[in-house]
C-alpha positions, 0 to 999 in steps of 0.5 A, a space after each residue: 579563781 572562784 571556788 568550787 562548791 561541793 555540789 558543783 564538784 559532786 555534779 562534775 564527778 557524776 557527769 564523769 561517771 556517766 561519761 565513763 559508763 556511756 563509753 563502756 556500754 557503747 563500746 561493749 554493745 558495738 563489740 557484742 553486736 558484731 560478735 553476735 551477727 558473726 555467728 548469727 547473721 539475722 540482723 532483723 532478729 538483733 533489732 527486734 530484741 533491742 526494740 523490745 528491750 526499750 519497750 519492756 525495761 523503760 516501763 518499770 524504770 520510768 515509773 521508779 523515776 517518776 518520769 511525768 506522763 506525756 500530753 495525750 496527742 490525737 490520732 491525726 498527730 500520731 499518724 503524722 509524726 509518731 508513727 513515721 518516727 517509729 517506722 524510721 526507727 526500726 528501719 534505720 536500726 535494721 540497716 545499722 545492723 546490716 552495716 555492722 554485719 557486713 563491715 567492721 564496727 570501726 568503719 561502720 562508725 566512721 560512716 556514721 560520723 557523716 550524720 551532720 551532712 545528712 542533718 544539714 541537707 534534710 533540714 535544708 530541704 524539709 524545714 528550709 533552714 539555712 546555716 553559717 559558712 563556718 558550719 558548711 566548711 566544717 562538713 568538708 573534713 567529714 566528707 574527706 575523712 569518710 572518703 579516705 576510710 572508704 577507699 582504704 578499708 581492707 574489709 570493704 563491702 558495698 552492701 555494708 557501706 549502703 546500709 551504713 549511709 541509709 541508717 545514718 540518714 534515717 537517724 538524722 531524720 529522727 533526730 530532726 523530727 524527734 526534737 519537733 515531736 518534744 516541742 509539740 507534745 511536751 513529752 519528756 525525752 525518756 517518755 518519747 524513747 519509751 513510746 517510739 520503742 513500743 510502737 516500732 516493736 509492734 510495727 516490726 513484729 509482723 515483718 520479723 515474724 515473716 522474714 526471721 520467724 521461721 528460721 530462728 528455732 533452728 538457728 538459735 541456741 542458749 549461748 546466742 539467746 543470752 548474748 541477744 538479751 544482754 545486747 538488748 539490755 546494753 542498747 537500752 542502757 546506752 540510750 538512757 545514758 545518752 539522754 540523761 547526759 544530754 540533760 545534765 550538760 550544755 549541747 557542746 559539752 554532749 557533742 564533745 562527749 559524743 565525739 569521744 564516745 565514738 573514738 572509744 567505740 572505734 578503738 575498742 573494736 580495733 583492739 578486741 576484734 583486731 580488724 585489719 587497718 593501715 595508717 591511712 585508714 586510721 587517718 581517714 577515721 580521725 579526719 572524720 571525727 575531727 570534722 564532727 568535732 568542728 561541726 558541733 562547735 560551728 553549730 553551738 556558736 550558731 545557736 548562740 548567736 541566734 539566741 542573743 540577736 533580738 527577735 523583735 523591735 524594741 517596745 516603746 511605751 506609748 503615751 496614754 490616749 488622754 495625754 497631749 490630745 484635744 479634748 471636747 470640753 476644753 477646745 470646743 465650745 458649744 453654743 446656741 444658735 441664738 448667739 449668732 443672731 443680734 438683738 436688732 435683728 430680732 427687733 426688726 423681724 417682729 
């Protein structure tokens, strides 16, 4: 067996530490969001605080980490790509908070496990991408798992289910086109997170001011305000840790870590919030999560196959033009017209 170097051991410990922190922050964020919305039913306000937290907290951190500035893109590109992404970010976030408000956190995260289904469908319709049969088959346990969890959910709410599905579809669109934006602009992923947070907060502020603004002063108190600020900071930390982990590990490792994170969020919410569940309901949740793991594995193998396949015919070095070709100086002999006329003909004409 190859010996592990000290640097490799340090990297391993750092990845484990980031994963544990990511699980703790994500679980705390899910439970805290449910607690806030139970006593303060304003999902738009919760969304506004989270978007503002991304915009505010990211600025000094990006300067401290010396994250490179992104290449300045034209207004037409902002209008075509970044503004729709920011719009989708705050709409998806609002629906996500409505789902947590209406249904248990465990069920909302089970529905979010259906994201691969939306990703495959949207990429097929919008980008024309096709996938392997194993990847399509991996979607089957996700569908059955979410269906079983939905049928057996004791605290089922139709608005909560619809909001969770819309939020999942929106985040799927964001994931697909965020990757495209990163490739086209050369922007750092943390810079893109900051940019979308800023734009979404600015776009969402007038809507929040009209809908929730007039009612907030009479409903909010010091305790709720502190919880909102903590929730916003946890949401920002969750995004930072997710992007950092994605940079440190290969996609398959990140996918496994993401599945484990979802399990931890569901488990912690069941233990702390004490949501009523039964065995069949838990089985549906586990089946959906298992399907997500199978999907990530199939996706990783599919990407590996694409990278190993040749993308072009092998180049054959052609011989120089001057090799194996007739040249004028060797194959063609130039003569004067007089050489075709004999001397006798000349004398006869004199």
